[in-house]
C-alpha positions in Angstrom: 0.0 0.0 0.0 2.9 2.4 0.7 5.0 1.5 -2.3 2.9 3.4 -5.0 3.3 6.9 -3.4 7.0 6.4 -3.0 7.4 5.5 -6.7 5.1 8.4 -7.7 7.2 10.7 -5.6 10.4 9.5 -7.3 8.8 9.9 -10.7 8.0 13.5 -9.9 11.6 14.0 -9.0 12.9 12.4 -12.1 10.4 14.2 -14.3 11.6 17.5 -12.8 15.2 16.5 -13.5 14.4 15.7 -17.1 13.0 19.2 -17.6 15.8 20.9 -15.8 18.6 19.0 -17.7 16.8 18.6 -21.0 20.0 19.3 -23.0 21.9 16.5 -21.2 22.2 12.8 -21.8 22.5 12.0 -18.0 22.5 13.7 -14.6 23.7 12.6 -11.2 20.8 12.7 -8.9 23.3 12.4 -6.0 27.0 12.1 -5.5 28.3 11.6 -2.0 31.6 10.8 -0.3 31.6 10.4 3.5 35.0 9.8 5.0 35.7 8.6 8.6 39.1 8.7 10.2 39.8 6.0 12.7 42.9 5.1 14.8 43.8 1.5 14.2 47.1 0.0 15.5 48.2 3.5 16.5 47.8 4.7 12.9 45.1 6.8 11.2 43.1 4.8 8.7 40.4 6.5 6.5 37.2 4.7 5.5 35.6 6.7 2.7 32.0 5.6 1.8 31.1 6.5 -1.8 27.5 6.7 -3.2 26.3 7.8 -6.6 23.1 7.7 -8.5 23.0 8.5 -12.2 19.8 9.1 -14.1 19.9 8.5 -17.9 17.8 11.0 -19.8 18.0 9.8 -23.5 18.4 6.7 -25.6 22.2 7.5 -25.8 23.1 5.0 -23.1 26.1 3.3 -24.6 28.6 5.7 -23.0 27.2 4.9 -19.5 27.2 1.1 -19.4 30.8 0.5 -18.2 32.1 1.5 -14.9 35.4 1.2 -13.0 36.2 1.5 -9.3 39.9 2.1 -8.7 42.2 1.1 -5.9 45.9 0.2 -5.3 48.2 -1.6 -2.9 47.7 1.4 -0.5 43.9 0.9 -0.3 41.2 -1.7 -0.6 37.5 -1.7 -1.7 34.9 -3.0 0.7 31.1 -3.5 0.4 31.1 -3.0 -3.4 27.5 -2.9 -4.6 26.1 -1.8 -8.0 22.7 -2.2 -9.5 20.4 -0.6 -12.1 16.8 0.5 -11.6 15.2 0.1 -15.0 11.7 1.6 -15.7 8.9 -0.8 -16.6 6.1 1.7 -16.9 3.3 2.8 -14.5 5.9 4.2 -12.1 7.5 0.8 -11.5 11.2 -0.1 -11.7 13.0 -3.4 -12.0 16.2 -3.6 -9.9 19.0 -5.7 -11.4 22.2 -6.2 -9.4 25.6 -6.4 -11.0 26.9 -9.9 -10.4 30.2 -9.9 -12.3 33.0 -7.6 -11.2 36.3 -8.3 -13.1 39.5 -7.3 -11.4 42.0 -5.7 -13.7 45.4 -4.0 -13.7 44.9 -0.4 -14.9 48.3 0.7 -16.3 48.4 4.5 -16.9 49.2 5.7 -20.3 53.0 5.9 -20.9 53.7 3.6 -18.0 55.3 0.2 -18.4 53.8 -1.1 -15.1 52.1 0.3 -12.0 50.0 -1.2 -9.2 46.8 0.6 -10.0 43.8 -1.8 -10.0 40.2 -1.6 -10.9 37.0 -3.5 -10.5 35.2 -3.3 -13.9 31.6 -4.0 -14.5 28.6 -3.3 -16.7 25.2 -2.0 -15.6 22.6 -4.5 -16.8 19.4 -3.7 -18.8 20.1 0.0 -19.2 17.5 2.1 -21.2 16.3 5.7 -21.3 15.1 6.5 -17.8 17.3 3.9 -16.0 19.2 4.8 -12.9 22.7 3.5 -12.1 23.3 3.2 -8.4 26.8 2.5 -7.0 28.1 2.3 -3.4 31.3 1.1 -1.8 33.8 1.9 0.9 37.5 2.6 0.1 39.9 1.9 3.0 42.9 4.2 2.7 45.7 2.6 4.7 48.2 5.5 4.7 46.9 9.0 5.6 49.6 10.5 3.5 47.8 9.3 0.4 44.4 10.9 1.2 42.5 13.0 0.1 40.9 15.0 -2.7 37.3 15.3 -3.8 36.0 16.9 -7.0 32.6 18.6 -6.7 32.0 18.3 -10.4 31.9 15.3 -12.8 31.4 14.3 -16.4 27.6 14.9 -16.0 25.8 17.6 -14.0 24.9 16.8 -10.5 21.8 17.8 -8.6 23.2 17.3 -5.1 26.8 16.8 -4.1 28.0 16.1 -0.6 31.5 15.6 0.9 32.1 15.1 4.6 34.9 14.0 6.8 34.5 12.7 10.4 37.5 12.6 12.7 38.1 12.1 16.5 39.5 14.8 18.7 42.8 13.1 18.8 43.2 13.9 15.1 43.9 17.3 13.6 43.0 17.9 10.0 43.3 20.8 7.6 41.5 21.6 4.3 41.7 23.9 1.4 39.2 24.6 -1.4 40.3 25.2 -5.0 38.4 26.9 -7.8 35.3 27.3 -5.5 33.4 30.4 -4.7 32.1 30.5 -1.1 28.6 31.4 -2.3 28.4 28.1 -4.3 29.1 25.8 -1.4 27.4 25.2 1.9 29.6 24.3 4.9 28.5 22.9 8.2 30.2 21.4 11.3 28.7 19.1 13.9 29.9 17.3 17.0 28.9 13.8 18.2 30.7 12.6 21.3 34.4 12.8 20.6 34.0 13.1 16.9 33.7 16.2 14.7 32.2 16.2 11.2 32.8 18.8 8.5 30.4 18.7 5.6 30.3 20.6 2.3 27.3 20.5 0.0 26.7 21.9 -3.5 23.4 22.0 -5.3 23.2 22.0 -9.1 26.9 21.3 -9.9 27.7 21.8 -13.5 29.4 19.1 -15.6 33.1 19.3 -16.4 33.7 20.3 -20.0 36.8 18.7 -21.6 38.6 21.1 -23.9 41.5 20.1 -26.2 44.9 21.2 -24.9 43.3 22.4 -21.7 45.3 22.2 -18.5 44.6 19.4 -16.0 41.3 19.5 -14.1 43.0 20.6 -10.9 43.5 24.1 -12.5 39.8 24.8 -13.0 37.5 22.1 -11.6 36.1 22.9 -8.1 37.6 20.5 -5.5 38.8 20.2 -1.9 42.0 18.8 -0.4 41.9 17.4 3.1 45.1 16.7 4.9 45.7 14.9 8.2 48.1 17.2 10.0 48.8 15.2 13.1 47.3 12.7 15.6 47.9 11.8 19.2 48.5 8.3 20.6 49.3 7.8 24.2 49.7 11.5 24.7 52.4 11.6 21.9 51.8 13.9 19.0 52.7 12.4 15.7 53.0 14.5 12.6 51.6 13.4 9.2 51.3 16.3 6.8 51.4 19.3 9.1 53.8 21.2 7.0 56.7 20.8 4.5 59.0 19.5 7.2 56.6 16.7 7.9 56.3 15.9 4.2 60.1 15.9 3.8 60.5 13.6 6.8 58.1 11.1 5.1 59.9 11.4 1.8 63.3 11.1 3.4 62.4 7.8 4.9 62.2 6.4 1.3 65.7 7.5 0.3 67.8 7.5 3.5 69.1 4.0 2.8 69.6 4.4 -0.9 73.0 5.0 -2.5 75.0 4.4 0.6 78.0 3.3 -1.4 79.3 3.7 -4.9 80.0 0.4 -6.7 83.5 0.0 -8.3 81.7 -0.4 -11.7 79.9 3.0 -11.3 83.1 4.7 -10.1 84.9 3.4 -13.2 82.1 4.8 -15.5 82.2 8.2 -13.7 86.0 8.4 -14.0 85.9 7.5 -17.6 83.2 10.1 -18.4 84.9 12.9 -16.5 88.5 12.1 -17.6 90.1 15.3 -19.1 87.3 17.6 -17.9 88.8 21.0 -17.0 86.0 22.2 -14.7 83.3 21.0 -12.3 80.5 22.2 -14.6 82.1 20.2 -17.5 82.1 17.1 -15.3 78.4 17.5 -14.4 77.5 18.2 -18.0 79.2 15.0 -19.2 77.5 12.9 -16.5 74.1 14.5 -17.3 74.4 13.7 -21.0 75.6 10.1 -20.3 72.5 9.4 -18.1 70.2 11.2 -20.5 71.5 9.2 -23.5 72.5 5.9 -22.0 69.7 5.3 -19.5 66.4 4.4 -21.0 63.4 5.8 -19.3 60.8 3.2 -18.3 58.0 4.1 -16.0 57.7 1.2 -13.5 55.9 1.7 -10.2 54.7 -1.0 -7.8 53.6 -0.3 -4.2 56.4 1.6 -2.4 58.3 1.4 -5.7 56.4 4.5 -6.6 58.3 6.4 -3.9 61.6 4.5 -3.4 64.3 5.1 -6.0 66.5 2.1 -7.0 70.2 2.1 -6.3 72.1 4.3 -8.7 74.7 1.6 -9.2 72.0 -0.9 -10.2 70.4 1.5 -12.7 73.8 2.4 -14.1 74.6 -1.3 -14.7 71.3 -2.3 -16.3 70.8 1.0 -18.2 67.1 1.6 -17.5 64.8 3.1 -14.9 62.0 5.6 -14.1 62.4 9.3 -13.1 63.3 8.4 -9.6 65.9 5.9 -10.8 67.4 8.4 -13.2 67.5 11.1 -10.5 69.1 8.6 -8.1 71.8 7.7 -10.7 72.6 11.3 -11.6 72.9 12.2 -8.0 75.2 9.4 -7.1 77.4 9.8 -10.2 77.8 13.5 -9.6 78.6 12.8 -5.9 81.1 10.1 -7.0 82.8 12.9 -9.0 83.3 14.8 -5.7 80.5 17.3 -6.3 77.3 18.4 -4.6 74.1 16.9 -5.9 70.8 16.1 -4.3 67.7 14.0 -5.1 64.8 16.4 -5.6 61.0 16.0 -5.5 59.0 18.1 -7.8 55.5 18.4 -9.4 55.1 18.8 -13.1 53.0 21.7 -14.5 50.0 19.3 -14.5 49.9 20.1 -10.8 48.9 23.6 -9.7 49.7 23.2 -6.0 52.6 24.7 -4.1 54.3 23.0 -1.1 53.1 25.7 1.3 49.4 25.2 0.2 49.5 21.4 -0.1 52.5 19.8 1.7 51.5 16.4 0.5 52.3 13.8 -2.2 49.5 15.5 -4.2 52.0 18.2 -5.0 54.6 16.0 -6.5 54.7 13.4 -9.3 58.3 13.6 -10.5 61.9 13.4 -9.3 65.0 15.1 -10.6 68.6 15.8 -9.5 69.8 19.2 -8.4 73.5 20.2 -8.7 74.8 23.2 -6.7 78.0 24.8 -7.9 80.6 26.3 -5.7 79.2 29.8 -6.4 75.7 28.6 -5.2 74.0 28.3 -8.5 71.4 25.6 -8.8 71.2 23.3 -11.9 67.9 21.4 -12.1 68.8 18.2 -14.0 65.9 16.2 -15.5 67.4 13.4 -17.6 64.0 12.1 -18.6 63.8 15.0 -21.2 65.8 13.4 -23.9 65.9 16.5 -26.1 66.7 19.0 -23.3 70.3 20.4 -23.5 72.3 20.8 -20.4 71.3 24.1 -18.6 67.8 24.0 -20.2 65.0 22.9 -17.9 62.4 20.6 -19.3 59.1 22.4 -20.1 57.1 20.3 -17.6 59.0 21.6 -14.5 59.6 25.2 -15.4 58.1 27.5 -12.8 57.6 24.7 -10.3 58.8 24.4 -6.7 61.5 21.8 -6.1 62.2 20.1 -2.7 65.9 19.3 -2.4 66.7 16.4 -0.1 70.0 17.4 1.7 70.0 14.8 4.5 68.0 13.9 7.6 65.9 16.9 8.6 67.6 19.1 6.0 65.9 20.2 2.8 65.5 23.3 0.7 62.6 24.5 -1.5 63.6 26.4 -4.6 61.7 27.4 -7.7 62.8 26.2 -11.2 63.2 29.3 -13.4 61.0 29.8 -16.4 63.2 29.9 -19.5 63.1 33.2 -21.4 61.5 33.0 -24.8 64.7 34.1 -26.4 66.3 30.9 -25.1 63.7 28.8 -26.9 64.2 30.2 -30.4 65.3 28.1 -33.3 66.5 29.9 -36.3 67.1 28.5 -39.8 68.5 30.7 -42.5 68.6 29.9 -46.2 70.7 32.1 -48.6 69.5 32.1 -52.2 71.7 33.4 -55.0 70.7 33.9 -58.6 73.2 32.7 -61.2 72.9 34.8 -64.3 74.5 32.1 -66.4 71.9 29.5 -65.3 69.6 28.2 -68.1 
C-alpha cells in the first residue's frame, strides 16, 4: 500500500530533473563521499564511503554502461554494490544487481607497469530513464595518500556532498580550490568525541573537456583534506602538518639508498669525466651520459612508486624511471666529488605549491639538483631526452622543487622559467641567382 506513493514521488523528482537537464544525456541525482578517520594499531586509517546515483535522460546509453572502481596496494575496496533501476512503466522499476566484477590492472598511459587496480563491471538492462546506483567503501591505509574530492563530474549533479568525520585526537586541515564560497554550503557538527565537517553543492555543472586544456585541478572545483597530526598515548605524531613533515616522510624512502658507490659505477664516472677541465664540465658530461645511456621506463609497484632504485644498479642495467634516473645522476655527480641532491617536484600538470599542499599530491616527478661552488642551482631532468644541459624541461619550469639534503635538511627552490629568447630556433637559407643559369 505504501510503495505506490514512493514511486510516484520518485517519478515526480525524475520528471523535474528531465525538464531541468533537457539538454543533457545524463544527470547525477546524487554524489556523496563520506569519510571517517579512525585510529587502528596506533595509525590513522580512512574509510571513505562513496555513493552515486546517475539518471539516464536519453536513448544514448552506450557511453554509460561500463564503470570502474579504482584502488591500489595502499587501499582496498569494501562492500562494493552496484545495480540498475530500470523503468517498466506505471511508475515501476526493476532492480537488477551487478553480479560480475572483473579485477584488472589499470596501467596508466605511458607507464610500463604500475600497481593501479580496478573493478570493472557493466550495468545491466540500461535504457532511457534507467538509474545506475553504486556504493562502496574505500579503505585508505596510509593517511599521506588521502584525500581529494571533486565537486563536479562528467555529468551535471543535482546534489553533491562531501564530509569527513574525525576524532578529537586527530587534527586535519582543508583547502578549497576553484570554488566560490557562495556556491558551497559548509557545516560542522559534534557527536561525542568526533567532529564532522560537511560541504554541499546543489546544481553542480558538468566538467567540459577542452582540447589542450590544463589538468582538471586548475579549473575544476575541488577540496583537499590533509591529516596534520594525531595523538596516541599523549604523543603527537606529525603526518602532513607542513613541508617539514612531508620531507620527513619522503626522506624515509631515500635514506638507505646510495650508501656506497660500486666499483663499476666509479669506473664509469672516472671514464666520463676524464680530461674535464672544470666541475661544470664534469656535471655536463655525466648528465648527457645518463640522458642518452639510461632508457626511461616508468615502473611503479607499491612503495616502488616512492623509493628510487640504487644508482649503481640503474647504471649497470641501463634503464629506470624518473626516480631511478635522478638517483643515478645524484650518485654519479657525488662520485665525482661534487654536490648533488635528489629532488622531489611536481610537473606543470599540478597547480599546488608545497606551502598550500604539503602532500604527495604536490609531486609526481623526481630530478637531480647540482649546486655549484658559487651557489647556482642546476635542475637536471634526464628524462627529457631533447633538453640540452642548462635548459629545464618544459614540464618543470616555474615549479617548486624540494631538495633532499640529509635527515631533517631540505631546501625548496623554484625552477626558473626559460626566457622565450632561449627557446628560439633559427634556420637561415641564402638564395643566389646565377645569371648564367639556363
